[in-house]
C-alpha positions in Angstrom: -20.5 27.3 32.4 -23.5 26.3 31.0 -22.7 28.6 27.8 -19.1 27.6 27.9 -20.2 23.8 27.6 -22.4 24.7 24.6 -20.2 26.7 23.0 -17.2 23.9 23.4 -19.3 20.9 22.4 -20.5 23.2 19.0 -17.0 24.0 18.3 -15.9 20.0 18.2 -18.8 19.5 16.2 -17.8 21.6 13.5 -14.0 20.1 13.9 -15.1 16.6 13.3 -17.4 17.7 10.8 -14.9 19.4 8.6 -12.6 16.9 9.3 -15.2 13.7 8.1 -16.0 15.6 5.3 -12.2 16.3 4.5 -11.8 12.4 4.3 -15.0 11.4 2.4 -15.5 14.5 -0.2 -13.5 13.9 -3.5 -13.7 17.7 -4.1 -11.7 18.4 -0.9 -8.9 15.6 -1.0 -8.3 16.3 -5.4 -4.6 18.1 -3.9 -3.6 14.2 -3.3 -1.3 12.6 -5.6 -0.6 8.6 -5.2 1.9 6.8 -7.2 1.2 3.1 -7.2 4.2 1.2 -7.8 5.0 -2.7 -7.6 3.1 -5.8 -8.7 -0.7 -6.7 -8.7 -1.4 -6.3 -4.9 -1.9 -2.9 -6.3 -2.8 -3.5 -9.7 -5.8 -6.2 -9.9 -7.5 -4.5 -12.6 -7.3 -7.8 -14.6 -8.6 -9.9 -12.0 -12.0 -7.7 -10.4 -15.0 -6.2 -12.8 -14.2 -3.2 -13.9 -14.6 0.3 -11.5 -13.7 -2.3 -9.0 -9.9 -2.4 -9.2 -7.6 -0.6 -6.1 -7.2 1.8 -8.8 -10.7 2.4 -9.9 -11.6 2.9 -6.3 -8.7 5.3 -4.9 -9.5 7.3 -7.9 -13.0 8.2 -6.4 -10.7 10.1 -3.7 -7.3 11.0 -4.5 -5.4 11.7 -8.5 -3.5 8.2 -8.8 -0.8 7.6 -11.1 -0.2 4.1 -11.7 3.1 1.9 -12.8 2.4 -1.3 -11.1 1.9 -4.4 -13.0 1.0 -8.0 -12.6 3.9 -10.2 -11.8 6.6 -7.6 -11.1 9.8 -8.6 -9.0 11.8 -6.2 -7.2 14.1 -5.7 -10.3 11.1 -4.2 -12.1 10.6 -1.3 -10.1 13.8 0.5 -11.6 11.8 0.1 -15.2 8.8 1.3 -13.7 10.1 4.4 -12.2 11.5 5.2 -15.6 8.1 5.4 -17.2 6.8 7.8 -14.7 6.5 11.3 -15.8 6.8 13.5 -12.5 4.3 15.7 -13.9 3.1 16.3 -11.5 4.8 14.7 -8.1 3.1 12.7 -6.0 2.5 13.6 -2.9 2.6 10.1 -1.6 4.4 6.7 -2.9 2.6 3.8 -2.6 4.9 0.4 -2.8 4.4 -3.3 -2.8 7.0 -5.6 -4.1 8.6 -8.6 -3.1 5.6 -11.1 -2.7 6.5 -13.0 -6.6 10.4 -12.8 -5.7 9.3 -15.1 -2.8 6.8 -17.4 -4.4 9.6 -17.6 -7.2 12.7 -17.6 -5.2 12.4 -18.8 -1.7 9.7 -21.8 -1.9 11.1 -23.5 1.2 12.2 -21.4 4.4 15.7 -20.2 4.3 16.5 -17.0 6.2 19.9 -16.4 4.5 18.3 -16.1 0.8 15.4 -13.8 2.7 17.7 -11.6 4.5 19.5 -11.4 0.9 16.4 -10.6 -0.6 15.3 -8.2 2.0 18.7 -6.4 1.2 17.7 -5.8 -2.2 14.4 -4.7 -1.2 16.0 -2.1 1.0 18.3 -0.8 -1.9 15.4 -0.2 -4.1 13.4 1.3 -1.7 15.9 3.8 -0.6 16.7 4.6 -4.3 13.1 5.4 -4.7 13.4 8.0 -2.1 16.1 9.4 -3.7 15.3 9.5 -7.6 12.0 11.1 -6.7 13.3 13.5 -3.5 9.9 12.7 -1.3 9.7 12.7 2.2 10.3 9.3 4.3 6.8 9.6 5.7 5.2 10.1 2.1 6.3 7.0 1.4 4.0 3.9 2.3 5.1 0.4 2.1 2.8 -2.4 2.0 3.8 -5.5 3.6 3.0 -9.1 2.7 -0.3 -11.1 3.3 -1.2 -14.7 3.6 -3.1 -15.8 1.0 -5.6 -18.5 2.4 -5.5 -21.0 -0.2 -3.6 -24.4 1.2 -1.4 -24.1 -1.6 0.4 -20.8 0.0 0.4 -22.0 3.5 4.1 -23.1 3.1 4.9 -19.5 2.8 3.8 -18.1 6.1 6.9 -18.7 7.9 9.4 -16.5 5.2 6.0 -14.5 5.0 6.6 -13.3 8.9 10.3 -12.9 8.5 9.7 -10.4 5.6 7.5 -8.5 7.6 9.5 -8.4 10.8 12.3 -7.4 8.9 9.4 -4.4 7.0 8.9 -3.3 10.4 12.4 -2.5 11.3 13.3 -1.0 8.3 10.4 1.4 8.0 10.9 2.2 11.8 14.5 2.6 11.1 13.6 5.3 8.0 10.5 6.5 9.5 8.1 5.2 6.3 5.0 4.1 6.6 3.6 0.5 5.9 0.3 -0.2 4.9 -0.4 -3.3 7.1 -2.3 -5.9 4.6 -1.4 -8.8 6.1 -3.7 -7.9 8.5 -6.7 -6.7 7.1 -6.8 -9.3 4.2 -7.5 -12.3 6.1 -10.7 -13.6 4.9 -11.5 -15.8 1.5 -13.9 -13.1 0.6 -10.7 -10.7 0.6 -9.2 -13.0 -2.2 -9.5 -13.9 -6.0 -7.8 -16.6 -8.1 -6.5 -17.8 -4.3 -3.9 -15.3 -3.9 -5.3 -11.5 -5.8 -7.2 -8.7 -4.5 -10.8 -9.3 -4.9 -13.4 -6.6 -5.2 -13.8 -6.7 -1.4 -10.2 -7.2 -0.4 -9.7 -4.2 -2.3 -11.9 -2.3 -1.0 -10.1 -2.8 2.0 -6.9 -1.8 0.9 -8.2 1.5 -0.4 -10.1 2.1 3.1 -6.8 1.3 4.6 -4.4 3.4 2.5 -6.9 6.5 2.8 -5.8 6.7 6.3 -2.6 6.8 5.4 -2.8 9.0 2.1 -4.6 11.7 4.2 -1.9 12.0 7.2 
């Protein structure tokens, strides 16, 4: 009995060691390729020191293609998609879009306007899935965080409504959600009041890693 328990302990130790190394050793994750679409939540290189953008940090572990752009809105996604060369096809697609639309188009809570905008978002995401012919489970959607600056407090109710719609949409189509609304909750996570800082970027990359390796 003691020998059996000892053998079981050794096997469990080997399993978890291999799993941890697989998630942290860049040489073991290079088969993974990620495409980043959308806005500055994913392309924050102009707001942090060189080498500390989300793209730079993520490239320590996986191959990254990025067509996301600072200031992008939902209608910009089709153009970003056209600029992406499917060589090679990415294993995972990460999409952050909609925040700039809310900032510019819905300054005050309006449920009808939010619903209409989210319909535009849904159609865009489904279009991406069809164009890239990728499984729903390989599409990762970012929800929208709550910038701590008082300037953006008036958007909290709108963001909450959006994120609830996103939860339902993702569940319906088996998309994954990168819940940055929960992980980006400290002042130090932001720079220029609303952009992911070096610290915030580290949190996003860590959370994203848990989804990319699944």
